[in-house]
MARDREN-18523 format. One record per residue (C-alpha): residue in three letters; x, y, z. Coordinates in nm, 2 decimals. Layout:
@residu=ALA, X=X, Y=Y, Z=Z;
...
% end
This chain:
@residu=MET, X=0.03, Y=0.00, Z=-0.02;
@residu=ILE, X=0.29, Y=0.24, Z=0.08;
@residu=GLU, X=0.46, Y=0.23, Z=-0.26;
@residu=GLN, X=0.09, Y=0.24, Z=-0.42;
@residu=VAL, X=0.07, Y=0.59, Z=-0.27;
@residu=ARG, X=0.46, Y=0.68, Z=-0.33;
@residu=GLN, X=0.33, Y=0.55, Z=-0.71;
@residu=ALA, X=0.08, Y=0.79, Z=-0.73;
@residu=GLY, X=0.26, Y=1.11, Z=-0.62;
@residu=GLY, X=0.21, Y=1.08, Z=-0.24;
@residu=ILE, X=-0.18, Y=1.09, Z=-0.25;
@residu=LEU, X=-0.37, Y=0.83, Z=-0.40;
@residu=ARG, X=-0.73, Y=0.85, Z=-0.49;
@residu=ILE, X=-0.99, Y=0.53, Z=-0.46;
@residu=PRO, X=-1.33, Y=0.62, Z=-0.65;
@residu=ASP, X=-1.67, Y=0.55, Z=-0.47;
@residu=PRO, X=-1.51, Y=0.21, Z=-0.32;
@residu=SER, X=-1.81, Y=-0.08, Z=-0.22;
@residu=PRO, X=-1.85, Y=-0.11, Z=0.16;
@residu=GLU, X=-1.66, Y=-0.45, Z=0.16;
@residu=GLU, X=-1.40, Y=-0.25, Z=-0.03;
@residu=ARG, X=-1.32, Y=0.03, Z=0.27;
@residu=GLY, X=-1.36, Y=-0.18, Z=0.51;
@residu=ARG, X=-1.03, Y=-0.37, Z=0.31;
@residu=LEU, X=-0.90, Y=-0.08, Z=0.29;
@residu=ARG, X=-0.93, Y=0.07, Z=0.68;
@residu=ARG, X=-0.76, Y=-0.31, Z=0.77;
@residu=ALA, X=-0.47, Y=-0.27, Z=0.54;
@residu=PHE, X=-0.43, Y=0.10, Z=0.63;
@residu=ASP, X=-0.44, Y=0.03, Z=1.06;
@residu=ALA, X=-0.14, Y=-0.26, Z=0.92;
@residu=ALA, X=0.03, Y=0.00, Z=0.72;
@residu=ARG, X=0.08, Y=0.32, Z=0.90;
@residu=ARG, X=0.32, Y=0.11, Z=1.12;
@residu=CYS, X=0.57, Y=0.06, Z=0.81;
@residu=ALA, X=0.57, Y=0.41, Z=0.72;
@residu=PRO, X=0.94, Y=0.57, Z=0.68;
@residu=ASP, X=1.09, Y=0.75, Z=0.87;
@residu=GLY, X=0.96, Y=1.12, Z=0.86;
@residu=TYR, X=0.68, Y=1.05, Z=0.71;
@residu=GLN, X=0.31, Y=0.98, Z=0.82;
@residu=LEU, X=0.04, Y=0.77, Z=0.64;
@residu=LYS, X=-0.35, Y=0.95, Z=0.67;
@residu=TYR, X=-0.64, Y=0.84, Z=0.52;
@residu=SER, X=-0.97, Y=1.02, Z=0.44;
@residu=GLY, X=-1.32, Y=0.88, Z=0.39;
@residu=ARG, X=-1.46, Y=0.63, Z=0.62;
@residu=GLU, X=-1.83, Y=0.62, Z=0.57;
@residu=LYS, X=-1.89, Y=0.73, Z=0.20;
@residu=GLY, X=-1.70, Y=0.89, Z=-0.09;
@residu=ASP, X=-1.38, Y=0.86, Z=-0.31;
@residu=PHE, X=-1.09, Y=0.68, Z=-0.02;
@residu=PHE, X=-0.80, Y=0.86, Z=0.01;
@residu=LEU, X=-0.49, Y=0.76, Z=0.13;
@residu=GLY, X=-0.19, Y=1.03, Z=0.20;
@residu=LEU, X=0.21, Y=0.97, Z=0.27;
@residu=LEU, X=0.26, Y=1.27, Z=0.45;
@residu=ARG, X=0.62, Y=1.46, Z=0.54;
@residu=ASP, X=0.56, Y=1.50, Z=0.97;
@residu=ASN, X=0.73, Y=1.86, Z=0.92;
@residu=GLY, X=0.39, Y=2.01, Z=0.78;
@residu=LEU, X=0.47, Y=2.11, Z=0.42;
@residu=ASP, X=0.26, Y=1.85, Z=0.29;
@residu=GLU, X=-0.06, Y=1.93, Z=0.51;
@residu=THR, X=-0.21, Y=2.17, Z=0.31;
@residu=GLU, X=-0.21, Y=2.01, Z=0.03;
@residu=TRP, X=-0.40, Y=1.71, Z=0.17;
@residu=ASN, X=-0.62, Y=1.97, Z=0.40;
@residu=ARG, X=-0.73, Y=2.07, Z=0.05;
@residu=ILE, X=-0.80, Y=1.76, Z=-0.11;
@residu=ARG, X=-1.02, Y=1.61, Z=0.24;
@residu=LEU, X=-1.22, Y=1.93, Z=0.25;
@residu=GLN, X=-1.25, Y=1.96, Z=-0.10;
@residu=ARG, X=-1.45, Y=1.58, Z=-0.12;
@residu=SER, X=-1.78, Y=1.79, Z=-0.01;
@residu=ARG, X=-1.72, Y=2.12, Z=-0.27;
@residu=VAL, X=-1.64, Y=1.91, Z=-0.58;
@residu=ILE, X=-1.77, Y=1.64, Z=-0.86;
@residu=THR, X=-1.53, Y=1.40, Z=-0.88;
@residu=ASP, X=-1.73, Y=1.10, Z=-1.07;
@residu=VAL, X=-1.71, Y=1.04, Z=-1.46;
@residu=ASP, X=-2.03, Y=1.09, Z=-1.49;
@residu=ASP, X=-2.14, Y=1.32, Z=-1.34;
@residu=VAL, X=-1.83, Y=1.57, Z=-1.52;
@residu=ILE, X=-1.97, Y=1.50, Z=-1.86;
@residu=ALA, X=-2.31, Y=1.54, Z=-1.78;
@residu=ALA, X=-2.23, Y=1.95, Z=-1.54;
@residu=LEU, X=-2.02, Y=1.98, Z=-1.94;
@residu=ALA, X=-2.28, Y=1.84, Z=-2.12;
@residu=ALA, X=-2.58, Y=2.14, Z=-1.95;
@residu=ASP, X=-2.31, Y=2.39, Z=-1.96;
@residu=HIS, X=-1.99, Y=2.42, Z=-2.20;
@residu=SER, X=-1.98, Y=2.74, Z=-2.21;
@residu=ALA, X=-1.62, Y=2.79, Z=-2.02;
@residu=PHE, X=-1.53, Y=2.60, Z=-2.45;
@residu=GLU, X=-1.51, Y=2.81, Z=-2.78;
@residu=ILE, X=-1.65, Y=2.60, Z=-2.91;
@residu=SER, X=-1.96, Y=2.46, Z=-3.12;
@residu=GLU, X=-2.26, Y=2.28, Z=-3.08;
@residu=GLU, X=-2.14, Y=2.01, Z=-3.31;
@residu=VAL, X=-1.86, Y=1.93, Z=-3.17;
@residu=LEU, X=-2.00, Y=1.88, Z=-2.83;
@residu=PRO, X=-1.97, Y=1.53, Z=-2.81;
@residu=ARG, X=-1.61, Y=1.45, Z=-2.90;
@residu=VAL, X=-1.48, Y=1.70, Z=-2.63;
@residu=LEU, X=-1.69, Y=1.51, Z=-2.43;
@residu=SER, X=-1.54, Y=1.20, Z=-2.51;
@residu=ILE, X=-1.21, Y=1.35, Z=-2.54;
@residu=VAL, X=-1.28, Y=1.45, Z=-2.14;
@residu=ARG, X=-1.42, Y=1.08, Z=-2.03;
@residu=LEU, X=-1.05, Y=0.94, Z=-2.22;
@residu=ILE, X=-0.85, Y=1.15, Z=-1.99;
@residu=ALA, X=-1.05, Y=1.07, Z=-1.70;
@residu=GLN, X=-0.99, Y=0.67, Z=-1.77;
@residu=GLU, X=-0.66, Y=0.76, Z=-1.83;
@residu=ALA, X=-0.57, Y=0.94, Z=-1.53;
@residu=LEU, X=-0.79, Y=0.66, Z=-1.33;
@residu=ALA, X=-0.51, Y=0.44, Z=-1.40;
@residu=ARG, X=-0.28, Y=0.70, Z=-1.28;
@residu=HIS, X=-0.44, Y=0.69, Z=-1.01;
@residu=GLY, X=-0.56, Y=1.07, Z=-1.09;
@residu=ASP, X=-0.94, Y=1.20, Z=-1.16;
@residu=VAL, X=-1.08, Y=1.49, Z=-1.30;
@residu=THR, X=-1.31, Y=1.65, Z=-1.13;
@residu=ILE, X=-1.54, Y=1.98, Z=-1.15;
@residu=SER, X=-1.55, Y=2.25, Z=-0.85;
@residu=LYS, X=-1.91, Y=2.32, Z=-0.81;
@residu=LYS, X=-1.83, Y=2.68, Z=-0.63;
@residu=ARG, X=-1.79, Y=2.77, Z=-1.00;
@residu=LYS, X=-2.02, Y=2.96, Z=-1.23;
@residu=GLN, X=-1.92, Y=2.79, Z=-1.58;
@residu=PRO, X=-1.83, Y=2.43, Z=-1.44;
@residu=ARG, X=-1.46, Y=2.36, Z=-1.66;
@residu=PRO, X=-1.27, Y=2.00, Z=-1.52;
@residu=LEU, X=-0.94, Y=1.98, Z=-1.35;
@residu=LEU, X=-0.74, Y=1.70, Z=-1.45;
@residu=SER, X=-0.51, Y=1.57, Z=-1.12;
@residu=VAL, X=-0.23, Y=1.33, Z=-1.13;
@residu=HIS, X=0.10, Y=1.24, Z=-1.05;
@residu=GLY, X=0.08, Y=1.50, Z=-0.75;
@residu=ARG, X=-0.02, Y=1.84, Z=-0.89;
@residu=THR, X=-0.36, Y=1.95, Z=-1.06;
@residu=TRP, X=-0.43, Y=2.14, Z=-1.43;
@residu=GLU, X=-0.64, Y=2.26, Z=-1.58;
@residu=LEU, X=-0.85, Y=2.15, Z=-1.89;
@residu=SER, X=-0.98, Y=2.40, Z=-2.12;
@residu=PHE, X=-1.10, Y=2.38, Z=-2.52;
@residu=LYS, X=-1.09, Y=2.59, Z=-2.79;
@residu=GLU, X=-1.22, Y=2.47, Z=-3.17;
@residu=ARG, X=-1.06, Y=2.65, Z=-3.49;
@residu=GLN, X=-1.21, Y=2.87, Z=-3.71;
@residu=LYS, X=-1.17, Y=2.89, Z=-4.08;
@residu=LEU, X=-1.20, Y=3.12, Z=-4.35;
@residu=VAL, X=-1.53, Y=3.06, Z=-4.57;
@residu=GLN, X=-1.63, Y=3.33, Z=-4.86;
@residu=PHE, X=-1.90, Y=3.58, Z=-4.82;
@residu=VAL, X=-2.26, Y=3.48, Z=-4.95;
@residu=PRO, X=-2.44, Y=3.80, Z=-4.89;
@residu=ARG, X=-2.86, Y=3.78, Z=-4.82;
@residu=THR, X=-3.09, Y=3.82, Z=-5.03;
@residu=SER, X=-3.20, Y=4.15, Z=-5.10;
@residu=GLY, X=-3.52, Y=4.08, Z=-4.90;
@residu=ARG, X=-3.35, Y=3.94, Z=-4.61;
@residu=ARG, X=-3.07, Y=4.19, Z=-4.57;
@residu=LYS, X=-2.93, Y=4.22, Z=-4.24;
@residu=THR, X=-2.70, Y=4.50, Z=-4.29;
@residu=TYR, X=-2.78, Y=4.89, Z=-4.26;
@residu=ASP, X=-2.78, Y=5.05, Z=-4.59;
@residu=TRP, X=-2.44, Y=5.34, Z=-4.49;
@residu=GLN, X=-2.25, Y=4.97, Z=-4.49;
@residu=ARG, X=-2.05, Y=4.99, Z=-4.82;
@residu=VAL, X=-1.83, Y=4.70, Z=-4.76;
@residu=THR, X=-1.86, Y=4.36, Z=-4.80;
@residu=PRO, X=-1.66, Y=4.09, Z=-4.64;
@residu=ALA, X=-1.50, Y=3.88, Z=-4.95;
@residu=TYR, X=-1.47, Y=3.64, Z=-4.62;
@residu=ARG, X=-1.60, Y=3.51, Z=-4.28;
@residu=SER, X=-1.58, Y=3.31, Z=-4.03;
@residu=GLU, X=-1.74, Y=2.98, Z=-3.92;
@residu=PRO, X=-1.65, Y=2.64, Z=-3.69;
@residu=SER, X=-1.41, Y=2.43, Z=-3.88;
@residu=GLY, X=-1.45, Y=2.09, Z=-3.64;
@residu=GLU, X=-1.07, Y=2.08, Z=-3.56;
@residu=LEU, X=-0.98, Y=2.07, Z=-3.13;
@residu=ASP, X=-0.71, Y=2.29, Z=-2.97;
@residu=LEU, X=-0.66, Y=2.10, Z=-2.56;
@residu=GLN, X=-0.44, Y=2.39, Z=-2.36;
@residu=LEU, X=-0.35, Y=2.23, Z=-1.99;
@residu=VAL, X=-0.27, Y=2.54, Z=-1.71;
@residu=GLU, X=-0.11, Y=2.43, Z=-1.43;
@residu=ALA, X=-0.31, Y=2.54, Z=-1.09;
@residu=HIS, X=-0.13, Y=2.71, Z=-0.83;
@residu=GLY, X=-0.14, Y=2.58, Z=-0.46;
@residu=GLY, X=-0.45, Y=2.45, Z=-0.59;
@residu=GLY, X=-0.67, Y=2.71, Z=-0.71;
@residu=TYR, X=-0.82, Y=2.79, Z=-1.04;
@residu=GLY, X=-0.80, Y=2.97, Z=-1.32;
@residu=TYR, X=-0.56, Y=3.11, Z=-1.58;
@residu=GLY, X=-0.16, Y=3.25, Z=-1.48;
@residu=ALA, X=0.20, Y=3.26, Z=-1.49;
@residu=GLY, X=0.15, Y=2.89, Z=-1.44;
@residu=TRP, X=0.32, Y=2.62, Z=-1.65;
@residu=LYS, X=0.10, Y=2.56, Z=-2.00;
@residu=LYS, X=0.13, Y=2.21, Z=-2.19;
@residu=ASP, X=-0.11, Y=2.26, Z=-2.56;
@residu=CYS, X=-0.27, Y=1.99, Z=-2.79;
@residu=ALA, X=-0.40, Y=2.00, Z=-3.10;
@residu=ASP, X=-0.59, Y=1.84, Z=-3.37;
@residu=SER, X=-0.31, Y=1.75, Z=-3.68;
@residu=PRO, X=-0.28, Y=1.60, Z=-4.07;
@residu=LYS, X=-0.15, Y=1.31, Z=-3.92;
@residu=ARG, X=-0.28, Y=1.28, Z=-3.57;
@residu=LEU, X=-0.63, Y=1.34, Z=-3.42;
@residu=LEU, X=-0.61, Y=1.47, Z=-3.05;
@residu=GLU, X=-0.74, Y=1.14, Z=-2.91;
@residu=GLU, X=-0.44, Y=0.96, Z=-3.05;
@residu=GLN, X=-0.24, Y=1.21, Z=-2.87;
@residu=ILE, X=-0.40, Y=1.14, Z=-2.48;
@residu=THR, X=-0.12, Y=0.89, Z=-2.35;
@residu=SER, X=0.13, Y=1.14, Z=-2.50;
@residu=LEU, X=0.01, Y=1.43, Z=-2.29;
@residu=PHE, X=-0.01, Y=1.20, Z=-1.98;
@residu=ARG, X=0.39, Y=1.09, Z=-2.06;
@residu=ALA, X=0.49, Y=1.48, Z=-2.04;
@residu=LEU, X=0.26, Y=1.56, Z=-1.72;
@residu=LYS, X=0.45, Y=1.30, Z=-1.56;
@residu=VAL, X=0.77, Y=1.42, Z=-1.70;
@residu=ARG, X=0.64, Y=1.79, Z=-1.57;
@residu=ALA, X=0.55, Y=1.62, Z=-1.24;
@residu=GLU, X=0.92, Y=1.43, Z=-1.22;
@residu=GLU, X=1.10, Y=1.77, Z=-1.29;
@residu=GLN, X=0.92, Y=1.96, Z=-1.08;
@residu=GLU, X=1.02, Y=1.71, Z=-0.78;
@residu=ARG, X=1.32, Y=1.72, Z=-0.87;
@residu=LEU, X=1.35, Y=2.14, Z=-0.85;
@residu=ARG, X=1.16, Y=2.07, Z=-0.49;
@residu=LEU, X=1.43, Y=1.84, Z=-0.37;
@residu=GLU, X=1.68, Y=2.02, Z=-0.52;
@residu=ARG, X=1.54, Y=2.37, Z=-0.32;
@residu=GLU, X=1.47, Y=2.19, Z=0.00;
@residu=ALA, X=1.80, Y=2.05, Z=0.00;
@residu=GLU, X=2.00, Y=2.45, Z=-0.10;
@residu=GLN, X=1.74, Y=2.57, Z=0.22;
@residu=ARG, X=1.83, Y=2.25, Z=0.41;
@residu=ARG, X=2.24, Y=2.38, Z=0.33;
@residu=LEU, X=2.18, Y=2.72, Z=0.39;
@residu=ARG, X=1.94, Y=2.70, Z=0.73;
@residu=GLU, X=2.32, Y=2.46, Z=0.80;
@residu=GLU, X=2.54, Y=2.74, Z=0.71;
@residu=ARG, X=2.34, Y=2.98, Z=0.95;
@residu=GLU, X=2.37, Y=2.70, Z=1.22;
@residu=ARG, X=2.74, Y=2.68, Z=1.18;
@residu=ALA, X=2.79, Y=3.06, Z=1.19;
@residu=GLU, X=2.60, Y=3.08, Z=1.47;
@residu=ALA, X=2.72, Y=2.84, Z=1.67;
@residu=GLU, X=3.10, Y=2.99, Z=1.57;
@residu=ARG, X=2.97, Y=3.29, Z=1.64;
@residu=GLN, X=2.88, Y=3.19, Z=1.96;
@residu=ARG, X=3.17, Y=3.05, Z=2.05;
@residu=LEU, X=3.40, Y=3.33, Z=1.97;
@residu=ALA, X=3.16, Y=3.53, Z=2.24;
@residu=ALA, X=3.19, Y=3.28, Z=2.44;
@residu=GLU, X=3.61, Y=3.25, Z=2.46;
@residu=GLU, X=3.55, Y=3.63, Z=2.41;
@residu=ARG, X=3.34, Y=3.64, Z=2.79;
@residu=ALA, X=3.59, Y=3.41, Z=2.91;
@residu=CYS, X=3.92, Y=3.63, Z=2.81;
@residu=ARG, X=3.72, Y=3.94, Z=2.94;
@residu=GLN, X=3.61, Y=3.76, Z=3.27;
@residu=ARG, X=4.02, Y=3.57, Z=3.28;
@residu=ASP, X=4.12, Y=4.00, Z=3.23;
@residu=TRP, X=3.88, Y=4.13, Z=3.46;
@residu=GLU, X=3.96, Y=3.92, Z=3.76;
@residu=ALA, X=4.37, Y=3.92, Z=3.66;
@residu=ALA, X=4.25, Y=4.34, Z=3.72;
@residu=VAL, X=4.08, Y=4.32, Z=4.01;
@residu=ALA, X=4.34, Y=4.13, Z=4.14;
@residu=ALA, X=4.61, Y=4.38, Z=4.07;
@residu=ALA, X=4.42, Y=4.64, Z=4.14;
@residu=ARG, X=4.29, Y=4.46, Z=4.55;
@residu=VAL, X=4.65, Y=4.48, Z=4.64;
@residu=LYS, X=4.76, Y=4.83, Z=4.48;
@residu=ALA, X=4.41, Y=4.93, Z=4.67;
@residu=ALA, X=4.55, Y=4.82, Z=5.04;
@residu=GLU, X=4.84, Y=4.92, Z=4.99;
@residu=ALA, X=4.73, Y=5.28, Z=4.89;
@residu=SER, X=4.51, Y=5.22, Z=5.20;
@residu=ARG, X=4.83, Y=5.11, Z=5.42;
@residu=LEU, X=5.01, Y=5.42, Z=5.33;
@residu=GLU, X=4.68, Y=5.65, Z=5.38;
@residu=ARG, X=4.65, Y=5.52, Z=5.77;
@residu=PHE, X=4.97, Y=5.47, Z=5.82;
@residu=GLY, X=5.05, Y=5.88, Z=5.68;
@residu=SER, X=4.78, Y=5.97, Z=5.87;
@residu=ALA, X=4.86, Y=5.76, Z=6.20;
@residu=LEU, X=5.18, Y=5.97, Z=6.12;
@residu=GLU, X=5.03, Y=6.31, Z=6.16;
@residu=ARG, X=4.83, Y=6.26, Z=6.44;
@residu=TRP, X=5.12, Y=6.12, Z=6.65;
@residu=GLN, X=5.35, Y=6.40, Z=6.54;
@residu=GLY, X=5.05, Y=6.64, Z=6.68;
@residu=ALA, X=5.04, Y=6.49, Z=6.99;
@residu=ARG, X=5.40, Y=6.53, Z=7.03;
@residu=GLU, X=5.49, Y=6.87, Z=6.98;
@residu=ILE, X=5.09, Y=6.91, Z=7.15;
@residu=ARG, X=5.27, Y=6.71, Z=7.45;
@residu=GLU, X=5.57, Y=6.93, Z=7.42;
@residu=PHE, X=5.38, Y=7.31, Z=7.43;
@residu=CYS, X=5.17, Y=7.15, Z=7.77;
@residu=ALA, X=5.53, Y=7.03, Z=7.93;
@residu=ALA, X=5.64, Y=7.46, Z=7.83;
@residu=LEU, X=5.30, Y=7.57, Z=7.94;
@residu=ASP, X=5.33, Y=7.40, Z=8.30;
@residu=GLU, X=5.71, Y=7.55, Z=8.33;
@residu=ALA, X=5.48, Y=7.90, Z=8.23;
@residu=ALA, X=5.25, Y=7.79, Z=8.53;
@residu=GLY, X=5.53, Y=7.71, Z=8.75;
@residu=ARG, X=5.72, Y=8.10, Z=8.66;
@residu=ALA, X=5.34, Y=8.29, Z=8.68;
@residu=ASP, X=5.35, Y=8.49, Z=9.00;
@residu=ASP, X=5.03, Y=8.52, Z=8.94;
@residu=ALA, X=4.78, Y=8.21, Z=9.04;
@residu=ALA, X=4.52, Y=8.27, Z=8.84;
@residu=GLU, X=4.72, Y=8.30, Z=8.49;
@residu=ALA, X=4.91, Y=7.99, Z=8.69;
@residu=GLN, X=4.59, Y=7.84, Z=8.69;
@residu=ARG, X=4.49, Y=7.87, Z=8.35;
@residu=PHE, X=4.75, Y=7.76, Z=8.25;
@residu=ARG, X=4.77, Y=7.45, Z=8.37;
@residu=GLU, X=4.37, Y=7.36, Z=8.22;
@residu=TRP, X=4.50, Y=7.47, Z=7.90;
@residu=SER, X=4.77, Y=7.19, Z=8.00;
@residu=VAL, X=4.54, Y=6.92, Z=8.09;
@residu=TRP, X=4.30, Y=6.98, Z=7.83;
@residu=GLY, X=4.59, Y=7.02, Z=7.58;
@residu=LYS, X=4.74, Y=6.62, Z=7.72;
@residu=ALA, X=4.36, Y=6.50, Z=7.70;
@residu=GLN, X=4.36, Y=6.60, Z=7.29;
@residu=ALA, X=4.71, Y=6.45, Z=7.27;
@residu=ASN, X=4.64, Y=6.19, Z=7.43;
@residu=ARG, X=4.32, Y=6.11, Z=7.21;
@residu=ILE, X=4.48, Y=6.18, Z=6.89;
@residu=ASP, X=4.77, Y=5.95, Z=6.95;
@residu=PRO, X=4.76, Y=5.62, Z=6.74;
@residu=THR, X=5.01, Y=5.49, Z=6.97;
@residu=ALA, X=4.80, Y=5.47, Z=7.27;
@residu=SER, X=4.63, Y=5.17, Z=7.41;
@residu=ARG, X=4.30, Y=5.06, Z=7.22;
@residu=SER, X=4.35, Y=5.33, Z=7.01;
@residu=GLY, X=4.48, Y=5.39, Z=6.71;
@residu=LEU, X=4.68, Y=5.19, Z=6.49;
@residu=GLY, X=4.66, Y=4.94, Z=6.79;
@residu=VAL, X=4.27, Y=4.85, Z=6.69;
@residu=GLU, X=4.34, Y=4.87, Z=6.32;
@residu=VAL, X=4.30, Y=4.55, Z=6.08;
@residu=PHE, X=4.65, Y=4.54, Z=5.85;
@residu=ASP, X=4.47, Y=4.34, Z=5.62;
@residu=THR, X=4.19, Y=4.52, Z=5.47;
@residu=GLU, X=3.90, Y=4.40, Z=5.21;
@residu=PRO, X=3.90, Y=4.69, Z=4.97;
@residu=THR, X=3.56, Y=4.86, Z=4.85;
@residu=PRO, X=3.47, Y=4.90, Z=4.49;
@residu=ASP, X=3.52, Y=5.28, Z=4.48;
@residu=GLU, X=3.92, Y=5.21, Z=4.65;
@residu=LEU, X=3.93, Y=4.96, Z=4.37;
@residu=ARG, X=3.81, Y=5.18, Z=4.08;
@residu=PRO, X=4.14, Y=5.41, Z=4.04;
@residu=PHE, X=4.32, Y=5.07, Z=4.00;
@residu=LEU, X=4.17, Y=4.89, Z=3.76;
@residu=ASP, X=4.25, Y=5.06, Z=3.47;
@residu=GLY, X=3.93, Y=5.15, Z=3.36;
@residu=TRP, X=3.70, Y=4.79, Z=3.41;
@residu=ASN, X=3.42, Y=4.85, Z=3.63;
@residu=PRO, X=3.46, Y=4.71, Z=4.00;
@residu=HIS, X=3.12, Y=4.52, Z=3.97;
@residu=ARG, X=3.16, Y=4.29, Z=3.66;
@residu=PRO, X=3.35, Y=4.20, Z=3.38;
@residu=GLU, X=3.28, Y=4.57, Z=3.12;
@residu=LYS, X=3.47, Y=4.87, Z=3.05;
@residu=GLU, X=3.34, Y=5.21, Z=3.21;
@residu=SER, X=3.32, Y=5.49, Z=2.97;
@residu=VAL, X=3.52, Y=5.78, Z=3.07;
@residu=PRO, X=3.26, Y=6.07, Z=3.16;
@residu=ALA, X=3.28, Y=6.38, Z=2.96;
@residu=GLU, X=3.46, Y=6.67, Z=3.02;
@residu=PRO, X=3.20, Y=7.00, Z=3.11;
@residu=THR, X=3.29, Y=7.25, Z=2.91;
@residu=PRO, X=3.39, Y=7.53, Z=3.11;
@residu=SER, X=3.12, Y=7.82, Z=3.10;
@residu=ARG, X=3.29, Y=8.18, Z=2.95;
@residu=GLN, X=3.32, Y=8.26, Z=3.30;
@residu=GLN, X=3.58, Y=8.04, Z=3.42;
@residu=THR, X=3.76, Y=8.06, Z=3.09;
@residu=ASP, X=3.98, Y=8.27, Z=3.31;
@residu=VAL, X=4.18, Y=8.01, Z=3.53;
@residu=TRP, X=4.39, Y=8.30, Z=3.72;
@residu=ARG, X=4.07, Y=8.47, Z=3.77;
@residu=GLY, X=4.00, Y=8.59, Z=4.14;
@residu=VAL, X=4.32, Y=8.44, Z=4.23;
@residu=SER, X=4.57, Y=8.69, Z=4.54;
@residu=ALA, X=4.91, Y=8.65, Z=4.62;
@residu=VAL, X=4.82, Y=8.71, Z=4.99;
@residu=PRO, X=4.87, Y=8.34, Z=5.21;
@residu=ARG, X=4.51, Y=8.31, Z=5.34;
@residu=ASP, X=4.46, Y=8.16, Z=5.69;
@residu=GLN, X=4.35, Y=7.79, Z=5.67;
@residu=GLY, X=4.35, Y=7.72, Z=6.07;
@residu=TRP, X=4.60, Y=7.57, Z=6.29;
@residu=LYS, X=4.63, Y=7.11, Z=6.29;
@residu=PRO, X=4.83, Y=6.87, Z=6.42;
@residu=GLY, X=5.17, Y=6.83, Z=6.28;
@residu=PRO, X=5.45, Y=6.99, Z=6.14;
@residu=ARG, X=5.39, Y=7.31, Z=5.83;
@residu=GLY, X=5.57, Y=7.34, Z=5.51;
@residu=ARG, X=5.71, Y=6.98, Z=5.57;
@residu=ALA, X=5.67, Y=6.71, Z=5.29;
@residu=GLN, X=5.43, Y=6.37, Z=5.28;
@residu=TRP, X=5.70, Y=6.13, Z=5.20;
@residu=TRP, X=5.40, Y=5.87, Z=5.14;
@residu=ARG, X=5.25, Y=6.07, Z=4.91;
@residu=LEU, X=5.56, Y=6.12, Z=4.64;
% end
């Protein structure tokens, strides 16, 4: 059964089988669907009545549109050959033929339907069209049949004067006139996507010739249709192979892009981690220098304060006035308390309570990261420098040479800080 469906182009039609034959086909379908090739599935339509259809469809869904069209049109088309012939005999306005050649046209349609049935095809007519036009479906494709009768030129014989039909102002009498010749032209137009009507589809013409009538060309016509269907199938497979190749190339390119991006992220992560590790060492050393220098300033300030307080005590001892001596001693006591407060060598204060190895904060790491973000492996954008206003163009405006009084602070004045060099 699967091989028969393959030979029929993927969809096999069995016209109106008997109830016994329909039951046999359903049983055969149940047995054959388990043997469907990989990537395909076997379906059927027509369980109770009408034509029985078997379809070997691809799993990717590319055949579902054609299968649904065939399945749904069972109630929209005329499939019986006798009904098709009767519909064309009742209305043949779609053909450019005379009444004399209509029987021949109907016989040719019947021959085409019989030949199509032998090749697992059919000839149908859509019920939705105003003018019935036969559609030939074979080898998985659909063609629309159109007949046209040739015209021949015969000598024009004017009517008698009493039965003249021309007007008085008509002065030119034609020498010839056209009349049906009885010779037929058959044209098959390939329908696109199951549609009807003419378009830019492939066409096949057959006509009566002195050596062969149209009825004798049916077999060669079906051979040409088979060659056309095989060529279209070959082109379809080539397109699918090309699309598959392009898709695989895109997938490989995307995989390569992702691989390079992953390598770039890993390299950036390594550089960031190395920069953070180096910055952590530098930031810790800078923190120690800052804290040690600050402690040294406070120690020098405490030593100077104690020396000054000792001088105050000596002044209090030399003072003749008791009130003055008392004030010297009060300033001395207060100064010694301040010296003890800022002295970094005092017990339970200063450097004795500060941790030597401290974890630097992100803001402390930033100056040593060479543009890296301290939180994630990416470079930080350099903030744009603000454009100086017109009033700030002169940097020396308002500057005076008079030294300013910046107040007193512990430590020697004017001495360079060695840890900042």
